[in-house]
N, C-alpha and C positions, 0 to 999 in steps of 0.2 A: 336165334343168329351165335352161328358158329363163331369163336375168336382165336385169333392167332399169336400166340407168344413171339418177341422177336426183343435181341439186345439194342439199347441205345444208351449211343454215347451222349455224354450231355456236363456241360461246365459246371463245376461245382458253384460256383455264385447260382446260375441261371438254376440250378437244383431247389438250394436253398430257397430261391424266391419263389419256386412252385409250391415247395411245401407251407409256407405259409400262407401261399393264397389259397389252398387246399386245404386246410386248417380253419381258414377263414368262413367256407365257404361246406365245411364237415365234409370233407369228400379227401379219397387218398392221393396220392400225386398220379398215379395209374389213370383214376378216374377224371382229375383234374385234366389231364394230359388229352382225353378222351373227348372232355368237354368240350376244349378248346378248339383240338381239331374239326370234331361235327360242326361247331359254331362257324370254321374258317371256311370250311366245306361248302357250305351254306350258304355262308354269305358270298359266294366265290358262285356259286349256282356248279358247283362241282358234285354234287351228290344229289339222287333221286329222292324227292321226296318218299316218307317212308308209306307203305300200302296199310291200310285200315286194318288193325289185327282184330275190330269186333267181330261177333257173329253175328249180327243181325239181330240182338235183345234190347 
């Protein structure tokens, strides 16, 4: 999966809260944001299910 970088403007208070949450779950802030967005997209049925990556073994 290719990833694309982009700038994100975020309130200091929200960033601090995300940092604490990410620390609690042993993730980076970027990883936490990706996790939350992925979860929200799945719950809203906006994300196609991931294709099975197994090779059949």
